[in-house]
Legacy VTK file of the C-alpha trace (Angstrom):
# vtk DataFile Version 3.0
C-alpha trace
ASCII
DATASET POLYDATA
POINTS 331 float
-5.474 5.647 -28.320
-2.243 7.351 -30.426
0.138 5.205 -31.338
2.710 7.206 -29.597
0.485 6.115 -26.427
1.049 2.245 -27.059
4.557 1.992 -27.691
4.817 3.629 -24.001
2.314 0.640 -23.025
3.897 -2.124 -24.666
8.004 -0.818 -23.512
7.631 -0.678 -20.039
5.533 -3.787 -20.075
7.761 -5.602 -22.306
10.680 -4.026 -20.171
9.569 -5.307 -16.977
8.682 -9.070 -15.486
6.507 -7.605 -13.455
4.619 -4.329 -13.722
1.733 -2.917 -12.198
-0.296 0.051 -13.701
-1.328 1.853 -10.514
-2.556 4.723 -8.668
0.617 5.814 -6.953
3.486 4.129 -5.826
4.713 1.010 -4.229
5.824 2.782 -1.822
3.428 5.666 -2.088
0.083 3.850 -2.916
-2.777 5.962 -3.351
-6.351 3.947 -3.135
-6.951 0.955 -1.324
-6.770 -1.599 -4.143
-3.411 -0.115 -5.489
-1.724 -0.734 -1.914
-3.829 -4.212 -1.738
-1.494 -5.037 -4.756
1.207 -3.854 -3.879
1.557 -5.868 -0.902
0.689 -9.232 -2.543
3.809 -9.101 -4.460
5.103 -7.636 -1.625
4.147 -11.216 0.298
5.737 -12.970 -3.491
9.749 -11.288 -2.887
9.505 -10.579 -6.403
11.366 -7.667 -7.629
8.674 -5.288 -9.876
8.073 -2.037 -11.547
5.296 0.575 -11.168
3.505 3.079 -12.980
1.523 6.037 -11.224
-1.563 6.982 -13.730
-2.542 9.684 -11.827
0.593 11.132 -12.860
-0.915 11.394 -16.691
-4.559 11.487 -17.641
-3.853 10.677 -20.735
-2.468 7.231 -19.936
-4.799 6.375 -17.111
-7.370 5.754 -19.616
-4.579 4.120 -22.392
-4.177 1.322 -20.558
-7.691 0.348 -19.447
-8.529 0.667 -23.160
-4.969 -1.519 -24.493
-5.887 -4.590 -21.138
-9.425 -4.194 -22.673
-10.129 -3.367 -18.936
-12.239 -1.071 -16.941
-10.397 -0.749 -13.123
-6.868 0.302 -12.150
-4.826 -1.444 -10.730
-3.447 -3.471 -13.724
-0.734 -6.276 -13.274
1.602 -7.345 -16.141
3.530 -10.112 -15.831
6.139 -11.594 -18.278
4.316 -9.638 -20.969
0.976 -11.082 -20.511
-2.326 -9.065 -18.252
-2.858 -11.329 -14.890
-5.336 -8.865 -14.331
-7.284 -6.436 -11.219
-6.835 -6.596 -7.300
-9.409 -8.659 -6.579
-8.163 -11.388 -9.788
-4.860 -10.729 -7.842
-5.549 -11.531 -5.115
-7.915 -14.395 -6.129
-4.914 -16.144 -7.847
-2.802 -15.244 -4.553
-4.190 -17.218 -2.225
-5.007 -20.473 -4.595
-1.236 -20.399 -5.374
-1.752 -19.816 -9.013
0.073 -16.139 -9.214
3.380 -17.932 -7.924
3.357 -20.283 -9.997
3.555 -17.041 -12.620
6.391 -15.376 -10.822
8.501 -18.758 -10.644
12.313 -17.703 -11.158
11.573 -13.855 -10.806
11.850 -13.960 -6.522
14.280 -11.717 -6.044
17.745 -12.366 -4.243
18.419 -12.779 -0.321
17.345 -8.600 1.110
20.062 -7.416 2.946
19.752 -6.615 6.576
16.706 -3.795 7.112
18.404 -0.613 8.730
16.829 0.820 11.519
14.976 3.935 10.433
15.534 6.549 12.753
12.021 7.783 15.026
11.543 10.559 16.892
9.334 10.706 20.334
8.204 13.487 22.184
8.801 13.565 25.832
5.163 14.277 27.066
4.341 11.076 24.725
7.625 8.146 25.997
5.996 9.177 28.884
2.853 8.423 27.629
3.567 5.040 26.499
5.544 4.050 29.806
2.139 5.291 31.470
0.263 2.543 29.180
2.330 -0.114 30.141
1.174 -3.581 28.909
1.618 -7.616 29.357
5.537 -8.231 30.816
5.888 -10.203 28.006
4.455 -7.923 25.200
6.757 -5.252 23.422
5.505 -2.458 22.216
4.898 -2.574 18.402
4.391 0.294 15.706
3.397 -1.050 11.963
2.806 0.870 8.833
0.696 -0.439 6.429
0.519 0.662 2.858
-1.100 3.193 2.981
0.321 4.649 5.692
-1.880 4.271 7.787
0.263 3.951 11.779
0.045 1.731 14.579
0.548 1.353 17.661
0.141 -1.458 20.618
1.758 -3.826 23.051
2.192 -7.241 21.278
4.346 -10.485 21.516
7.460 -10.203 19.825
8.460 -11.436 16.011
11.163 -13.297 14.375
12.753 -10.157 12.193
11.567 -7.285 13.998
13.842 -4.481 13.558
13.925 -2.688 17.073
14.354 1.176 17.404
15.156 3.235 20.948
14.860 6.689 21.206
13.978 8.502 24.369
13.929 5.799 26.635
11.392 3.573 24.731
11.866 1.136 22.560
9.824 0.019 19.415
9.784 -3.423 17.985
8.818 -3.052 13.298
8.845 -6.219 11.235
10.760 -5.279 8.425
8.487 -4.058 5.654
6.928 -0.823 7.982
10.539 -0.267 9.064
11.186 0.770 4.815
8.699 2.619 5.422
8.569 4.569 9.345
12.164 6.673 8.418
11.861 10.697 10.252
8.955 9.650 11.696
7.765 11.392 14.644
5.050 10.943 16.982
4.014 13.345 20.352
0.459 13.223 22.440
-1.680 15.582 22.438
-5.038 16.667 22.426
-7.650 17.208 20.239
-11.386 16.689 18.746
-11.366 13.331 20.726
-9.298 13.528 23.315
-5.651 13.026 24.240
-3.986 10.724 21.820
-0.988 9.759 19.971
0.106 12.464 16.391
1.617 10.748 14.035
4.008 12.656 11.637
5.646 10.124 8.699
7.578 12.385 5.815
6.999 9.832 3.367
2.782 9.361 3.655
1.631 10.699 0.860
-0.849 13.502 1.506
-4.456 12.626 3.084
-7.678 15.465 3.554
-6.252 17.216 7.202
-8.857 18.039 9.532
-9.792 21.698 10.805
-11.549 22.414 13.356
-14.099 25.556 13.545
-11.596 27.470 16.131
-9.287 27.033 12.961
-11.323 28.201 10.386
-12.827 31.140 12.303
-8.675 32.088 13.396
-7.929 31.549 9.266
-11.035 33.697 8.567
-10.493 37.010 10.844
-5.959 36.272 9.680
-4.879 37.422 5.997
-4.037 33.375 5.957
-4.958 32.931 1.495
-6.735 29.761 1.341
-10.406 29.107 -0.653
-13.998 27.957 1.332
-15.741 25.456 -1.113
-18.638 24.792 0.301
-20.413 21.948 -1.328
-24.297 21.427 -0.300
-27.093 22.860 -2.501
-27.864 25.603 -3.193
-30.784 25.986 -0.983
-29.075 25.558 1.837
-26.354 27.865 0.916
-29.115 30.703 0.729
-30.468 29.311 3.886
-26.947 29.845 5.948
-23.046 29.576 4.242
-19.835 31.644 6.083
-17.913 33.970 5.321
-15.921 33.876 2.213
-17.338 30.589 1.379
-18.362 29.727 -2.513
-20.194 27.018 -3.106
-19.362 24.770 -5.985
-20.751 25.430 -9.073
-19.344 25.111 -12.437
-17.640 28.108 -12.562
-16.204 27.438 -9.178
-14.943 24.419 -9.916
-13.213 25.221 -13.349
-11.201 27.584 -11.140
-10.058 25.469 -8.839
-9.317 23.771 -11.370
-6.169 25.867 -12.376
-4.913 26.120 -8.861
-1.508 25.577 -8.156
-1.864 21.672 -6.581
-0.560 23.146 -3.287
-3.110 26.085 -2.914
-5.017 25.427 0.026
-8.749 23.959 -0.165
-11.467 23.895 2.744
-14.365 22.186 2.142
-17.395 22.244 4.774
-21.104 21.039 3.993
-24.322 20.722 6.301
-22.332 18.328 9.140
-18.991 17.479 7.273
-19.748 14.160 5.468
-20.279 14.991 1.551
-17.708 17.723 1.818
-15.197 14.438 3.245
-15.789 12.926 0.487
-15.296 15.938 -2.029
-12.363 16.783 -0.485
-11.003 12.555 -1.685
-12.258 13.469 -4.792
-9.967 16.706 -5.418
-6.979 14.747 -3.693
-6.868 11.981 -6.181
-7.177 14.510 -8.814
-3.090 15.486 -7.914
-4.440 18.495 -4.828
-2.210 18.001 -1.916
-3.380 20.791 0.427
-6.584 19.767 1.148
-9.110 20.494 4.435
-12.706 19.373 5.813
-14.143 21.142 8.050
-15.000 19.038 11.496
-18.757 18.934 12.112
-19.385 21.316 8.188
-21.917 24.516 8.953
-23.560 23.165 11.891
-20.509 22.761 14.043
-18.876 25.972 12.694
-22.039 28.058 13.669
-21.543 27.406 17.073
-17.900 29.248 17.496
-18.819 32.383 15.167
-22.314 33.707 16.144
-22.199 35.878 12.695
-22.625 32.271 10.972
-26.780 32.228 10.222
-27.718 28.255 12.851
-31.061 28.598 10.792
-29.515 25.669 8.290
-30.453 23.512 11.485
-33.482 22.047 10.113
-35.697 20.013 12.084
-34.543 15.827 12.002
-38.113 15.312 11.061
-37.882 17.501 8.173
-34.924 16.354 7.269
-35.234 13.051 6.613
-38.672 13.312 4.328
-37.133 16.061 2.417
-33.510 14.784 1.634
-31.435 17.860 0.648
-29.712 16.561 -2.677
-25.714 16.747 -2.828
-24.582 19.789 -5.356
-25.105 18.800 -9.334
-21.289 20.587 -9.407
-19.408 18.085 -6.811
-16.656 16.019 -8.770
-17.784 12.499 -10.120
-14.789 9.695 -7.999
-11.917 8.993 -9.807
LINES 1 332
331 0 1 2 3 4 5 6 7 8 9 10 11 12 13 14 15 16 17 18 19 20 21 22 23 24 25 26 27 28 29 30 31 32 33 34 35 36 37 38 39 40 41 42 43 44 45 46 47 48 49 50 51 52 53 54 55 56 57 58 59 60 61 62 63 64 65 66 67 68 69 70 71 72 73 74 75 76 77 78 79 80 81 82 83 84 85 86 87 88 89 90 91 92 93 94 95 96 97 98 99 100 101 102 103 104 105 106 107 108 109 110 111 112 113 114 115 116 117 118 119 120 121 122 123 124 125 126 127 128 129 130 131 132 133 134 135 136 137 138 139 140 141 142 143 144 145 146 147 148 149 150 151 152 153 154 155 156 157 158 159 160 161 162 163 164 165 166 167 168 169 170 171 172 173 174 175 176 177 178 179 180 181 182 183 184 185 186 187 188 189 190 191 192 193 194 195 196 197 198 199 200 201 202 203 204 205 206 207 208 209 210 211 212 213 214 215 216 217 218 219 220 221 222 223 224 225 226 227 228 229 230 231 232 233 234 235 236 237 238 239 240 241 242 243 244 245 246 247 248 249 250 251 252 253 254 255 256 257 258 259 260 261 262 263 264 265 266 267 268 269 270 271 272 273 274 275 276 277 278 279 280 281 282 283 284 285 286 287 288 289 290 291 292 293 294 295 296 297 298 299 300 301 302 303 304 305 306 307 308 309 310 311 312 313 314 315 316 317 318 319 320 321 322 323 324 325 326 327 328 329 330
């Protein structure tokens, strides 16, 4: 590690009584382990700073060398390395972590402002029809990973109430801080009707693209990159128009693209491509899509796409295809 990076790490640790080197930030965790430590520190009600290692590859490797600890996240308290997610959770459960932060508790928090929620008329009607136990209220929660949940349950002390379109939502204080600007709709989707929730604060995620939408994109002038992560043999048997196999050359081209370039991933059924899309997301790409059902589903909406990729189930089990050797490795 060069001296400049070491100095930067040491100054960060020295200036902040509690600092977490993580993937993402305290408001936008980008991995489950980082999110779990953020949640623990939130429960302890201590002020803490976070450093996003995904924004600096040198720091991501350097902090591991500095601490001699191989994984992220890494928590430091009062200049001392505490550990990663598993150790932090275990110490929290035993009460040992609270002892380390004794005296660092934040001042009592001010009253949480009610977030602004937008509810479409269709969604409002669906919620009213859903009803629930007369003693329950409509609850809305936003997790550290910005997973959203709507359900009917009991009132809780400290609930933040938001009324919109004639519907009242109950949120816990932490969810209220993450929910401002969220819109809720009720739409038809691949799995049927359901609520569609858009939160402007949510970090980028892999979006689902239907075969019908991909066909429309291919017929339009929209610019995007269609990435096939199957093997060369599978690709030679059947492929979608404009798709390119993820080999070393194509991977290098994708790495050089602007981070908001539209990337659409596909494979046989959409499983391998989903994993590849998630990995590109962790590398900083923000406009990442996965073809639902893969080429198997797409061939049903586009007669020009050969369906010969569908090997018999028995043969497929006997000779499972390997993933592309150029599939990006996990971060």
